[in-house]
C-alpha positions in Angstrom: 10.3 12.9 -55.4 9.3 15.8 -53.4 6.0 14.6 -52.7 7.1 11.0 -51.4 10.1 13.0 -49.2 7.2 15.4 -47.4 5.6 12.2 -46.5 8.8 10.6 -45.5 9.4 13.7 -43.3 6.1 13.8 -42.0 6.3 9.7 -40.7 9.4 10.2 -39.2 8.2 13.7 -37.3 4.9 11.0 -35.7 7.3 8.5 -34.7 9.6 11.3 -32.8 6.5 12.5 -31.0 4.7 9.1 -30.6 8.6 7.8 -28.6 8.5 11.4 -26.7 4.7 11.1 -25.9 5.5 7.6 -24.6 8.0 9.1 -22.3 5.8 11.4 -20.8 3.3 8.7 -20.1 5.8 6.7 -18.5 7.0 9.3 -15.9 3.3 9.8 -15.3 3.1 6.2 -14.1 6.0 5.8 -12.3 4.5 8.7 -10.3 0.7 7.1 -9.8 2.5 4.3 -8.6 4.4 6.6 -6.5 1.5 8.5 -5.0 -1.2 6.0 -4.7 -0.8 2.8 -2.7 -4.5 1.2 -3.6 -4.6 -1.2 -6.3 -8.1 -0.6 -7.6 -7.5 3.0 -7.6 -3.9 2.8 -8.6 -4.6 1.0 -12.0 -8.1 3.1 -12.8 -5.8 6.3 -12.5 -2.7 4.5 -15.2 -6.0 4.0 -17.1 -7.0 7.2 -17.2 -3.2 8.4 -17.6 -2.9 6.2 -20.6 -6.2 7.6 -22.3 -5.4 10.9 -22.7 -2.1 10.1 -23.8 -3.9 8.2 -26.9 -5.6 10.7 -27.5 -3.0 12.7 -27.9 -1.4 10.5 -30.1 -4.5 10.6 -32.2 -4.5 13.9 -32.9 -1.4 13.9 -34.8 -2.8 10.7 -37.1 -1.5 9.9 -40.7 -4.2 11.1 -42.6 -5.6 8.5 -45.1 -8.4 9.7 -46.7 -12.5 9.7 -46.9 -11.9 10.2 -43.1 -9.8 7.5 -42.0 -6.5 8.1 -40.1 -3.9 6.0 -38.8 -1.9 6.0 -35.8 0.2 4.3 -32.7 -2.8 4.1 -30.4 -3.4 0.3 -30.8 0.1 0.1 -28.5 -1.1 2.5 -26.2 -4.6 0.9 -26.0 -2.8 -2.7 -25.5 -0.3 -1.9 -23.1 -2.2 0.3 -21.3 -4.6 -2.4 -20.9 -1.9 -5.3 -19.4 -0.2 -3.1 -17.0 -3.4 -1.7 -16.0 -5.4 -4.3 -15.6 -9.3 -4.6 -16.4 -9.9 -1.5 -14.6 -7.2 0.5 -16.6 -8.1 -1.3 -19.7 -12.0 -0.3 -19.2 -10.8 3.5 -18.3 -8.4 3.8 -21.1 -10.8 1.6 -23.5 -14.0 4.1 -22.6 -11.5 7.6 -23.1 -10.0 6.4 -26.2 -13.3 5.2 -27.9 -15.2 8.3 -27.1 -12.5 10.5 -28.1 -12.5 9.1 -31.8 -15.7 9.3 -32.3 -15.6 12.4 -31.0 -13.4 13.7 -33.6 -15.4 12.2 -36.3 -15.1 10.9 -40.1 -16.4 8.1 -42.0 -13.8 5.5 -39.7 -15.3 6.9 -36.9 -17.2 3.9 -35.4 -14.4 1.3 -37.3 -11.6 3.4 -35.1 -13.9 2.9 -32.1 -14.3 -0.7 -32.5 -10.5 -1.4 -33.2 -9.7 0.3 -29.8 -11.9 -1.8 -28.0 -10.8 -5.4 -29.7 -7.4 -4.2 -29.1 -7.7 -3.4 -25.6 -10.0 -6.7 -24.8 -7.3 -8.8 -26.7 -4.4 -7.2 -24.9 -6.0 -7.8 -21.1 -6.9 -11.2 -22.0 -3.3 -12.1 -22.8 -2.0 -10.0 -20.4 -4.3 -11.9 -17.9 -2.0 -14.7 -18.6 0.7 -12.8 -16.5 -0.5 -10.6 -14.2 0.8 -7.0 -13.6 3.9 -7.0 -11.6 5.6 -10.2 -13.2 8.1 -10.2 -15.9 6.8 -11.8 -18.9 8.2 -14.5 -21.2 8.7 -13.7 -25.1 5.5 -15.9 -25.9 3.5 -14.2 -23.7 4.8 -10.8 -25.1 4.6 -11.4 -28.6 1.1 -12.3 -28.2 0.6 -9.3 -26.3 2.1 -7.4 -29.1 0.1 -9.4 -32.1 -2.9 -8.2 -30.0 -1.5 -4.7 -30.1 -0.6 -4.5 -33.8 -3.0 -7.1 -35.9 -6.7 -4.8 -35.1 -4.7 -1.8 -36.5 -3.4 -3.4 -40.1 -6.5 -5.9 -40.6 -9.0 -2.5 -40.5 -6.4 -0.9 -42.5 -6.4 -3.4 -45.3 -10.1 -4.2 -44.8 -11.3 -0.5 -44.7 -9.3 1.8 -46.4 -7.0 2.5 -49.1 -4.3 2.7 -47.5 -1.0 2.3 -49.2 1.4 -0.9 -48.7 4.2 1.0 -47.8 1.8 3.7 -45.4 0.6 0.2 -44.0 4.2 -1.1 -43.7 4.7 1.6 -41.0 2.0 2.4 -38.8 1.9 -1.9 -38.8 5.9 -0.9 -37.4 5.3 1.8 -35.8 2.7 0.1 -33.7 4.8 -2.3 -32.6 7.9 -0.5 -31.8 5.9 2.0 -29.4 4.4 -1.3 -28.6 8.2 -2.9 -27.4 9.6 0.0 -26.6 6.7 0.8 -24.2 6.2 -2.3 -22.6 10.1 -2.4 -21.7 9.7 1.2 -20.4 6.7 0.5 -18.2 8.0 -3.2 -17.1 11.4 -1.2 -15.6 9.2 1.6 -14.3 7.1 -1.0 -12.6 9.4 -3.0 -10.7 11.4 0.5 -9.4 7.8 1.2 -8.1 7.4 -1.7 -5.9 11.1 -1.3 -5.0 10.0 1.6 -3.7 6.6 0.7 -1.8 8.4 -2.1 -0.5 11.0 0.3 1.2 8.5 2.5 2.1 6.7 -0.3 3.7 9.5 -1.0 5.8 10.4 1.8 7.0 6.5 2.4 8.5 7.0 -1.0 10.1 8.1 -2.1 13.0 10.1 -5.3 11.8 9.6 -7.2 15.2 5.6 -6.8 16.0 4.9 -6.2 11.7 3.0 -2.8 13.6 3.2 0.5 12.2 6.5 1.7 13.8 6.8 5.4 15.7 6.9 7.3 12.8 4.2 6.0 11.2 2.3 6.5 14.4 2.8 10.3 14.3 2.0 10.3 10.7 -1.3 8.9 11.1 -1.9 11.1 14.3 -1.2 14.5 12.5 -3.3 13.3 9.8 -6.4 12.9 12.3 -5.3 16.4 13.9 -4.8 18.1 10.4 -8.5 16.8 9.5 -9.7 17.7 12.8 -10.9 14.7 13.4 -13.5 13.9 16.3 -14.5 11.4 18.7 -10.7 9.5 19.0 -9.3 7.6 22.3 -5.7 7.5 22.2 -4.6 4.4 24.5 -0.3 3.9 25.4 0.1 0.3 26.7 3.3 -0.2 28.5 4.4 -4.2 28.8 5.3 -4.5 32.7 8.5 -5.5 34.1 9.3 -6.5 30.9 12.7 -5.9 31.5 12.9 -8.7 33.8 11.4 -10.9 31.1 15.1 -10.2 28.9 17.3 -10.1 32.6 15.4 -13.8 33.6 14.8 -15.5 30.3 17.0 -13.9 27.5 16.5 -11.4 24.7 15.2 -14.3 22.5 12.8 -14.7 24.9 12.2 -10.8 24.9 11.8 -10.6 21.2 9.4 -13.5 21.2 7.4 -11.8 23.8 7.1 -8.8 21.7 6.0 -10.4 18.5 3.3 -12.2 20.9 1.8 -9.3 22.3 2.2 -7.5 18.8 0.1 -10.6 17.3 -2.5 -10.2 20.2 -3.0 -5.9 19.4 -3.9 -6.9 16.1 -6.5 -9.4 16.9 -8.1 -7.3 19.0 -8.5 -4.0 17.1 -11.2 -3.4 14.7 -11.0 -2.1 11.4 -11.5 1.4 12.7 -8.5 1.1 15.0 -4.9 1.9 14.7 -1.9 0.5 16.6 1.9 1.0 16.5 4.7 0.2 18.4 6.1 3.7 19.3 9.0 2.3 22.0 10.9 -0.5 23.9 7.7 -2.3 25.4 5.3 0.6 24.5 2.7 0.5 22.1 -0.3 2.9 20.9 -3.5 2.4 20.0 -6.1 5.1 18.7 -9.5 4.2 18.9 -12.3 5.6 16.9 -15.6 5.7 19.1 -18.5 7.9 19.7 -18.8 6.1 23.0 -16.5 6.7 25.4 -17.7 3.8 28.1 -17.0 1.4 24.1 -13.7 2.4 24.4 -12.9 1.8 27.9 -14.2 -1.8 27.5 -11.6 -2.0 24.1 -9.3 -0.7 26.8 -9.8 -3.3 29.2 -10.3 -6.1 26.7 -6.5 -5.1 25.3 -5.3 -5.5 29.0 -7.5 -9.2 29.3 -6.1 -10.0 25.7 -2.2 -9.4 26.2 -2.0 -11.6 29.4 0.4 -13.7 27.0 2.1 -17.4 28.3 5.3 -16.9 29.1 5.7 -20.6 27.5 9.4 -20.2 24.7 12.2 -20.7 27.3 14.2 -23.8 28.8 14.3 -22.1 32.0 15.9 -19.0 33.6 19.5 -18.0 33.0 22.1 -18.3 35.3 22.3 -15.2 37.3 24.9 -13.1 36.1 25.6 -14.4 33.1 25.3 -12.3 29.5 22.3 -11.5 28.1 21.6 -14.6 25.1 20.6 -12.9 21.9 20.9 -9.6 20.9 17.7 -9.2 19.4 15.4 -7.2 22.1 14.4 -4.0 20.6 13.0 -3.6 24.2 15.9 -3.6 26.6 14.5 -1.9 29.4 11.2 -1.6 31.4 9.0 1.7 31.8 8.2 0.6 34.8 11.4 0.8 36.3 11.4 -2.1 38.5 13.9 -4.8 39.4 15.1 -8.4 37.9 13.2 -9.5 41.0 10.0 -7.9 40.4 6.8 -11.2 40.2 5.6 -11.5 36.9 1.8 -12.4 36.7 1.1 -16.1 37.9 -2.0 -17.8 36.1 -2.8 -21.4 36.1 -1.2 -24.0 34.2 -1.6 -23.8 30.3 -1.3 -27.1 28.7 1.1 -28.1 26.3 3.5 -25.0 27.1 6.8 -25.3 28.5 6.3 -23.1 32.4 2.3 -21.9 31.9 2.4 -20.6 35.3 4.0 -17.1 33.4 2.3 -14.7 32.0 2.6 -10.8 30.6 0.6 -8.1 32.0 0.3 -4.6 30.1 -0.7 -1.4 32.3 -2.8 1.0 30.2 -3.5 5.0 29.5 -6.0 6.3 27.7 -7.0 10.1 27.2 -10.7 10.1 25.8 -11.2 12.8 23.5 -14.9 12.0 22.0 -16.9 15.1 21.4 -13.9 17.1 20.7 -11.5 17.7 18.0 -8.3 15.7 18.0 -5.8 17.1 19.9 -2.0 14.4 19.7 -0.2 16.8 21.9 -3.5 16.9 24.4 -4.3 13.3 24.1 -0.6 11.8 24.2 0.0 14.1 27.4 -2.8 12.8 29.1 -2.9 9.3 28.0 0.9 9.3 29.6 -0.2 10.4 32.7 -2.6 8.1 32.9 -0.5 5.1 32.0 1.4 6.7 35.1 -1.5 6.6 37.4 -1.9 2.5 36.3 1.4 1.7 37.0 2.1 3.8 40.0 -0.9 2.1 41.9 -0.4 -1.7 41.3 0.0 -2.3 37.1 -2.1 -5.0 35.6 -4.6 -2.0 35.1 -6.4 0.7 32.8 -6.8 4.0 33.7 -8.5 6.3 31.2 -8.9 10.3 31.6 -10.4 13.1 29.5 -10.4 16.6 29.5 -9.2 18.1 32.2 -7.0 14.4 33.2 -9.8 13.2 35.9 -9.8 9.6 35.8 -12.7 8.2 34.5 -11.7 4.6 35.1 -9.0 2.8 36.5 -9.6 -1.2 37.0 -7.1 -4.3 37.6 
């Protein structure tokens, strides 16, 4: 009787230990979701975290004698495989199987095989409902079976475990899988919401470009890392206030969206662009060639000549602004409503076709030097002033002592 009570007491302690470790694993899973943005890396690290947790579970097993042991590893391996996908499943299977072989005993090889079968079965079933989607009851049942069945069959075939022990291990694995999956699903949804909020906070909603906050974070990272060979460009839409005053803020918003799309189309994979003000944008160019940087700046100037065709005609003078959405209400150039817009050959299919935006661009060249954001921004802003002062629709790039390198238009 005392022996039975002792065994019962040990089993209860194992259950409490497993549930506590599960809570810790969920906590670290949440941190990984928050800290790591890259999907493949995030899943791999998730698998490593769960692999370590599974090894800890295996260090306090139910001793079945003759070198065989049982625990809730099946739940950890199976559920981790579902939530971490194939990269995480591979990581958790390798870590756990190797650890089981190191622990040793007559059942080491059997245990390692059970781990691999459990992981492959669970991730295969989980592939029917990729991470990020709520799994329906049937799929949860199948995933639960993938976690439980390999361990239960191994206990029945390869060990002399008693029926109560086998039932306890099966129940422990099933309970762990159920509770673990629900906790992880809740944490996954929370992490997804946090990433969405972070993305929203870092993105300008009108142009879908990064906002000023993202730009400052990015340039601080460049400066801290002492990155060399950078050219900073500041782009300002000429006479933007005139567009808002003459055609309304809805057309102003449309213009900003078109400018944002054109900037994205001009960018190379190594470039970074952001909307930093009402009608002002910044582009960080990584290049070892000042000539290439200046050619890229000129390409931006040419590509940002956007037809203003999304209106039915000028507003009546003195009317209240139509709409209220344009975030770029004023012109950096200080031009009044009567300042001219660029004119071009009519564009087929457009409402007006002969009105186009132009941009003035100022750049500061730090090629061959570590990036200094204060110096670069001040230099680019002064170069932008030169472009606007000498007629707009032009590019001016300076370097070092702020000597003009190029002024075209």
